[in-house]
C-alpha positions as CSV (number, residue, x, y, z in Angstrom):
1,X,65.2,19.1,-79.8
2,X,65.9,17.6,-76.4
3,X,64.0,14.5,-75.0
4,X,64.1,16.0,-71.5
5,X,61.2,18.3,-72.3
6,X,59.2,15.7,-74.3
7,X,56.0,14.9,-72.5
8,X,54.9,12.2,-74.8
9,X,57.2,9.5,-73.6
10,X,55.6,6.1,-73.0
11,X,54.8,5.5,-69.3
12,X,55.1,2.1,-67.8
13,X,52.2,1.4,-65.5
14,X,52.8,-1.1,-62.8
15,X,49.7,-2.9,-61.6
16,X,49.4,-3.1,-57.9
17,X,49.2,-6.6,-56.4
18,X,46.0,-7.3,-54.6
19,X,46.5,-7.5,-50.8
20,X,46.9,-11.0,-49.4
21,X,43.9,-12.4,-47.6
22,X,43.7,-11.7,-43.9
23,X,44.3,-15.3,-42.9
24,X,47.6,-15.4,-44.9
25,X,48.7,-12.3,-43.0
26,X,47.7,-13.7,-39.6
27,X,49.0,-17.3,-40.2
28,X,52.7,-16.6,-39.1
29,X,51.6,-14.8,-36.0
30,X,49.2,-17.6,-35.0
31,X,51.8,-20.2,-35.6
32,X,54.3,-18.4,-33.4
33,X,51.7,-17.9,-30.7
34,X,50.8,-21.6,-30.7
35,X,54.5,-22.6,-30.5
36,X,55.0,-20.3,-27.5
37,X,52.0,-21.7,-25.7
38,X,53.2,-25.3,-26.4
39,X,56.7,-24.4,-25.2
40,X,55.2,-22.9,-22.0
41,X,53.1,-25.9,-21.3
42,X,56.0,-28.3,-21.8
43,X,58.3,-26.1,-19.7
44,X,55.8,-26.0,-16.9
45,X,55.3,-29.8,-17.0
46,X,59.1,-30.4,-16.9
47,X,59.5,-27.9,-14.0
48,X,56.7,-29.5,-12.0
49,X,57.9,-33.0,-12.6
50,X,61.4,-32.1,-11.6
51,X,60.2,-30.3,-8.5
52,X,58.0,-33.2,-7.6
53,X,60.9,-35.6,-7.8
54,X,63.2,-33.3,-5.8
55,X,60.7,-32.8,-3.0
56,X,59.2,-36.3,-2.8
57,X,60.1,-38.0,0.4
58,X,60.5,-41.3,-1.5
59,X,62.6,-40.0,-4.3
60,X,64.2,-42.9,-6.0
61,X,62.5,-45.5,-3.7
62,X,59.2,-47.3,-4.1
63,X,56.6,-46.5,-1.6
64,X,55.4,-49.4,0.6
65,X,51.8,-49.3,1.6
66,X,51.3,-49.8,5.3
67,X,48.0,-50.9,6.8
68,X,46.9,-48.9,9.8
69,X,44.0,-49.8,12.0
70,X,40.7,-48.6,10.6
71,X,39.4,-45.6,12.6
72,X,36.5,-43.7,11.4
73,X,35.5,-40.5,13.0
74,X,32.4,-38.6,11.9
75,X,31.4,-35.2,13.0
76,X,28.3,-33.6,11.6
77,X,26.6,-30.4,12.3
78,X,23.1,-29.8,11.0
79,X,21.3,-26.5,11.3
80,X,17.7,-26.4,10.2
81,X,15.5,-23.4,10.6
82,X,12.0,-23.0,9.3
83,X,10.1,-19.7,9.6
84,X,6.5,-19.5,8.6
85,X,4.8,-16.1,8.5
86,X,1.1,-16.0,8.2
87,X,-0.8,-12.9,7.6
88,X,-4.4,-13.0,8.6
């Protein structure tokens, strides 16, 4: 008799692993996202500081404060309208 047709062979049952909790699945994605945001913020800060230094009229020099005569100009426009409707 051949074993190929024997249906009573022992069967090995593999137990399925329970799925990982949602936070464990999402953790690598959140870490990558936070790293990209941090890299973007640092890159923008470096770009702005480099641009500010390149465009500044006093690049490399200390600015000297000059006193100019005090001139104060005030211009003010006030519009006031009051409407009273009486029904009698």
